[in-house]
N, C-alpha and C positions, 0 to 999 in steps of 0.2 A: 244611386246613393254614393258609390265611390267618386263620381264626377263631381257631386256636390262637396264632398271633403276636400277633395283637390282644389276646388274653385274657392273654398273657405280658407284654406292653408294659403294659396296664391294671393288672396286679399290681405291675409295677415303679412305676408312677406313685403307687399305692396307697402302697407302701414307701417313696417318697420323701416323700409327705405325712406319714406317720407319723413318719419321721426330723425332718422340719421341725418338726413338732408339739412332739416332745421337745425339740429345741435350743431352740425359741422359749420354750417353758415354763422351762427352765432358765435362760436369760438374764433372763426376767421375774421370775423369783424370785431373782436374785442377792443383794437386800439381806434376804431373809427367812432370819431366824435359824434355824438347824438343818435347813434344806431339804435334802432328799435328790434329787440329780438323777436325771432320767428318761432310759433310754437306749432306743432301738429295736433289737430284735432280729429279724432276718429269717432265716426257714428256708426252703430250697428245696422246692418241691413236686414229686412225682414226675411230674406231667403237664407240668411246666414252670412258671415263674414263682416267685413267692415269697410267703410269708404273714409279716406283720409284726405284732409286738406291742410294746406299751411296757412296760419293766420298771423299777422304782424301784430305785435302789442301796442298799445296806444302810446306808452310812454318809454322814452330811452332808458336804457340801464342794461347792466351786465349781471350775469348769475352764473359764473364758469362752473362752480360745483354742480349745480343743476343740469346743465349742459353735458358736462363729462358723464355724469349718472345716465342721462337720458342716451347719450352715444352707447353706453354698455348696455343698457336695456333694449335698444334696437338690434344691436347684434345679436343678443341673446335670443330676442323674439323671432329674428329672421331665422337664425340656425333652428329653432324649435319648429317653426312653421315649415321649414325646408324638409325636416325629418317627418313630419305627418304627410307632406306633398309625396315624398319618397315611398312612404308606407302605402299610401293609397294607391300609387304606380304600381307597386310589388303585388298588392292584394288583387289589383285588377288583371294582371298578368297571370296570377294563379287561378284566378277564377275563369279566365280565358282558356288556361290549360286543361282545367276539370270539365269544360263545356266542350271541348275539342275531340 
């Protein structure tokens, strides 16, 4: 059970990194003529967690406010999932201490 929680949290951390990568690329390419933004798409996995991938939008354009908000959301999501991962690790250690 704790391993599953940790793997779900790890997948959330990975999804946050993919989102941050997309938003950072979009901001870095603001001055690039004809640049098509990248978005992160996440899909739930049957066993829990998510799988993320990058997708390029079909039309060029910029959306700086959205990209800045996405960066902040990704940072917050990563930190939240990291805390879950750490808690699962501490709980596993406590469980092993009890069993020993």
